[in-house]
Each structure stands twice: as structure tokens, then as C-alpha cells.
N, C-alpha and C positions, 0 to 999 in steps of 0.2 A: 292240588294232582289233577283231581276227577273234572274240577269246574275248567282248569285249563285244556284237558281233553274233550270236554265237551264242548269248549268255546273253539277249538280249532277243528272239531269236527263241523260244529255250526257254518263257521265259515267256508271250509271245502266244499259243503253241500249246496248252499245258498248260491243260486245261479241267477239267470235270467227268468228262470220259471220258478222260483221261490226255493222253499227249503223241499229237499227231497225225503221220501220216507225213512231211508237209511240215516239220514241227517237228523230226523227226528226223534229216531231210535237212540242215536249217540247221544243228542243231546237229553234226553228224557233219563236215560240211565246216568249219564254225567251229573245231572242235577240232583237225581234220586240219591245216588251216593254222597255227593258233595253236601248237601244239605242236611243229608240222615245222619251224617256222623259229627255234626256240629253239636248239638245238643247232649249226644253220650260224652263227649270229650272236655266240655266244660262241666258238664257233671262230675266225670272221673276227677277234674281238677280241684273241684270244690271238696269232693270225699276226700281226697289226699290231704288238701290243707287241713279239713277239720279234723281229720285223725290225727295229723302231726301236733296239732294244738292241743287236741286232747292228751296225747301221749306226753306232751310236755309238761302239761299241768299236774297230769297223775302218772307217773312211769310206772307204778304197781300195775295198773292194768292195761297194760301195755298187748297182753296176750288177747286179752276181750275185745279190745279195739281194733286189734290187727284184724282177727278172725271177721268181725262185722262188717269193717272195710273191704277186706277182699269180697266177702258176698255181695255187697250193696254195688261194688265196680264191676262183679260178674253181671247183674242184673244190668246196669247202664250197658255195659257192653254188647248184650242182647240186642240192644235197640238198633245199633251200629251194625250188626251181624244182619239184621232184619233189613235193612235198608241195602246192603250188599245184596241178599238174595234178589231184593225186588229189581235192583240194575242188572242184575244176571239175567233175570226172567225178560225184563225188557230188552235186553240185548239178542238174546238166543229164541224165546218162543213167541214173543209179539212179533 
């Protein structure tokens, strides 16, 4: 979604004179959030898969596994939130 927004903004802002400052800001913000959440998304998927495999192998340890999984997902999601903050800063401050 964010990459679609940045591409649309780039197409609108590129004219005969090149890319405008507003277009560059929109492109940078779209790329920041679009690329910034790819890693956490993959990481959370791998974490969930590993936790489900571990619970399937040892159902008695489900409580400890789930607690550690939620903690690791929170750390991974923090990286996505950082990229969201960078995108907002690019849009409204720069």
C-alpha cells in the first residue's frame, strides 16, 4: 500500500522539470514505510512458525513458549513502528 502511494505520488509530481520537492517527500516516506516493515513482517512470520512448531513438539511448554514469542514479536514490531515514525517525520517535518 505504501509503495503504491509513493509510486502514485511520484507519477503525479514528475513533470517536464523533474521531480518536485513535495513529490520527493512523498516518495521517501512511502519507501521508508514500505521497506521498513518488510523485515519485521518476515521476522514475525518466522517467530510464529517456530513457536507453533515448538508447541507442537512439546505441548507442556506452551505457556513459556507463548510468552517468549509475544516478547520477541513486540521487539520485531518496534522496528516497524520506527519506520512509521521516520515516514511521518519525512512527510511533516522535512
